[in-house]
N, C-alpha and C positions, 0 to 999 in steps of 0.2 A: 227049220228054225221057225219058231212061233213068233208073231209080232210082239213088240214091246209097247207098253203104254204108260202114261203117267196121269195122275189126278192133279188138277191145279185149281186153287181157289184164288180169285182175283177180286180186289175191292178197291174202289177209289179212295184217295187219301184225303179228300175233302168231305167231312162229315155230312154236309148239306146234300151231297150226291148219294152218300152211302145210307141215308136215312137213319142215322144213329145220333146219339147224344153228342153235342159239340165237344165234350171232353173225351170222348172215346177214341177219336182217330180211327184208323183202319183195324187196329189190333184187336179190339174186342169182337167184331164181327168175323175176323179171321180165326179167332180162337173158337168161336162157336162153330164155324165151318170145320175146323180140325176135328171137333168132336163127332160131327156128322160123317166125315170121311173115314174116321177110325171105326165106326159102326158099319158103314157100307162095305168097307174092305173085310171086315170080320165076317159079315153075312155072306160075302162071295167066297170066303174060305182062304183068303190070301193073308200073307204077312204084311204088316204096315212098315214100310222103310222109313228111315229118318228123313225128315223133310228138308228142303232146300228153299231159301227165302230170297227174294229180290224185289225190284220195283223201279218206279220212275218217279221223282219228285215233281211238284207242281213246277210249271215253266211258263214261257210266254204263250204256249198253246192252251193253257188252262190246268185243270185238275190233273194231278198225278195218280198213280196207282201202286198198290202193294200186292205182292203175290206169294203164296206158298205152293210148292210142288212136292209131290210124293212120287218118285220114280219106281214104278211097280215092277219094271223089267218085263221079260217075256211071260206071256200068259197062255196056259193051255186053254184050248178052245176059246181063243182070244175074242172072236166076235160075240159069243154068248156072254163071256165074263165082262166085256165092256158094256154091253147092253144092260146087264144086271146092275153094274155099278152106277150107270146113268139113271136107272129107274129109281134107285135109292136116293141118289144125289139131287135128282131133279124130278120128283114125282109129278109135278105140275109144270109142263114146259112154259107156261105163260107167267108163273110166279116163281121168285127165287125161294129156295128152301130156307136159306139164311138171308134175311133182308140185308141188301147191300152188298152181297157177295155173288159172284158168278162162279159156279162150280162146273168143271168139265173133265171128261176123260179124253185124253188126246194121244194120238200115235206119236212114238218117238222116232219113227222113220224120217220125219221132217227135218232133224238135225244130225242125220248120219253122214253128212258130207257131200251128198248128192245134189245136183241142180234141182231147183225148185221153180214152180210156176205159181205166182200169186195173181189170182184173177178176181176183179172186183166189179160190182155194179157201180154205177155212178151217182145218180141222184139219191140223195139222203144216205149215201155210203161214202164214196170217195169225196163227194162235195156235200155241203150241208143243205142245200136247197133242192126243190123240185123244179126243174127248169121249165117245163111246160106251163106250170102255174105262174111263173114269172113272166113268160110270154103272154099268157092269158090276161095277166093284170093290165097289160097295154090295150087289150081289147075290151076291157071292162067286164071280163067274164071269168075272173079268177075263182070265185066261190063255186061256180057251176063246174068248172074243170077240176077243181081241188076235189070235189065230192066224187067225181067219176074217177079220179086217180086213186083215192082211198079205197074205193070199192074194188078196183082192179088189183091193187096191192094185197087186199085181203083175200083174193081169189074168187071174188063174187061175180065177176064180169070176165068174159073173154078178152084176153090183153089186146089182140089185133083190132077187134071191133072197138074196144074202148079207146084205143089210140087214135083210130081214124076219126071218131066222134070229137075227141078233144082237139085234134089238129085242125078239124073243120072250122072250130071256133077261132082259129087264128087267120083266117082268110082275110086278105086285104091289108094285113099289117105291113108296113114299110120294112124292107129287109134290114135297114140299119138298127132295128130293134134287137136283132140278134147280137150285134156287137155291143149294144148297151146292156144286154143281159149278161154277156160273157164277162164284161168289166165288173159286174156285181157278184159273180160266182165266187164262193169261198170254199177252199178245201176243208174237209173235216179236220179237227185238231189231231196232230200227229201223222196226217197222211203223207206229207212231204218227207218226213223222217223215215217212215217205214219204207216208202218206195226207194229212197236214196240208199238205204242200208242194204236192201236186197239186191239192187243193181250193182252196187259196190262189191258184193259178194259173188258176183257172176251168175246171179239168178235172173229169171225173167219175170216181168211185171206187165199185166194187161188189164184193160178196162173194157167192159162190154155193156152196152146201155140200150135200154128201151127208149131212150131219149134221142138227142140229135147230134149228128156228126159235126155240124157247124159250130157246136158248143164243145164237144169233146175234143176235136182236132187240136185246137189251141192249148187245152190242158195236157194232151198227150205229148205234144211238143215240149211244153214247159217242164214236165216231169220226165221226158226221155223215156216214155213207156215202150215196151218191146212191141206190143201189139194193141190196137184198139178197134172197136166196132160199134157202130150206132145207126140209127135211121137217119135218112136225109129228108129235110124239109123241102117241099117243092117251091121254086121261086120263078116267077116270070115278070118281066117288065118292072123289076125293083120292088115287087110285093110278094108276100107269101101266098100260095094258091090255096092253102087249106088242104093240101094233100101230102102223103108220104110217098116218096119215089122209091120203087124197088120193093124187095121183100121186107116185111116187118121183122125186127129183131124181137122175137118172142122168147119164151122160155126154152123151146127146142133149139132154136138158133144160138142162144147163149150156151147151151151144153155142147152143141156141135162145135162152136168156136173154141171152147175149152179143150176139147179132144183134138182138134186140128192144131192148135198152138202147142199143146204138149207134145204131139207127134213131131211137129216140126223142130222143136227143141230137144228131142230125144229124152223127154221127161216122163217118168213112170207115173201112173194114175195116183199112186199113194204119195207122191211128191208134189201134189197140186193142193193149194189152199184157195178155196173159194169164199168170198165174203159178199153177202148181200142183205136186203132188208125186206123184200116183198115176194108175193107168190110168183112173179115172173122169174125169180132166181132159184125156184125149186129144183128144176132139172140140172142146173149148173152146179148146185151144192150136192146133189145126189152123186155126181160124176167125180167128185173131188176126194182126195185122201183126208182132208180136214175141212168140214163145212161149218162156217161161222155165220151166225145170225147177229147182225149189227144193229142194235136198237130196232129190232125187227117187228113185223106184224106177226100175230099168232100163227098163221099158217107156216111161216118159215121157222119159227121158234120150235114147233113140233118136230120138224124134220132135221134140224142141224145137230152136229156133234156138239158144238160149243156156242155159247152165247156171250155178247158183249153188250152190257147195259149201262155203259158209262160213255161219255163223249170223248173218247180217245181211240182213233183207228190204229195207232201204233201199239196198242195193247194186243193186237193180233200177233205181234212179234213175241210177246210174252206167253201166249197160248201155245205157239209153235216151238218155244224153247230157243229162240235165237239169242245168242250172246248180246248182252247190252241192252236188252229190253226187260 
């Protein structure tokens, strides 16, 4: 049996985020996207099925979203057909072909009833902030550390080397600063809803971070995550040592964690959804059945199956075809 795929167009319902005229709402950009989908499907030699519509209204978490899905069904030579569709729908991975709309070709195996694993990066993905920059602000070195973080996320620096350099800037900070930062961390809009829905459905949810377990552990407990992994900041005599204890959680470790947790849960690779935003997530996304770049750096946009360029993490549920999203 050949794999089945769908095309999905997703747009924020708040025009300010969609980049459209305030009188348009999401309907106009989605209509423009439909014309592009029709052309892409025709160029691939496929029949265009009737679309299905859905979405999420604005709520306490912020802007909502609307989506249109075209269930293409089983595709002959599915990898090549999906790649061709993506090349037409997203000719430039860094720019949206239709302003205000994310267009993606997604596998249907994610909603066939099997158990799933959702694995997410943490900083600027599961949460809104970069924790190391928050810590560095207490040391008066936020700008310096932020510049290194950005370069590492773009893939311009070796992640392990950049991490050690940034953590060194934290040496001497009192350990209580970690608790102060934890109190300021904010989940990305829709994150709690997405995690709760998957766990309630019997699926597994994990977070793996190039950040720090002292910050991730309380979040993991709050969200009841199935698995989590991050680096450990060295502490001695009540202050940060400026060192990372143990092996660094780099892109290879993230991918290895994905595979280990999938195996432990008896979850097939095509039932894994990986979400991230920077170059350190490349290997993790490559190992997943659905790779999602969330408000991501160019290096990850080029590699991902799908992109989300709106501030709602629960829109991952719409991409995956979960009921209620």
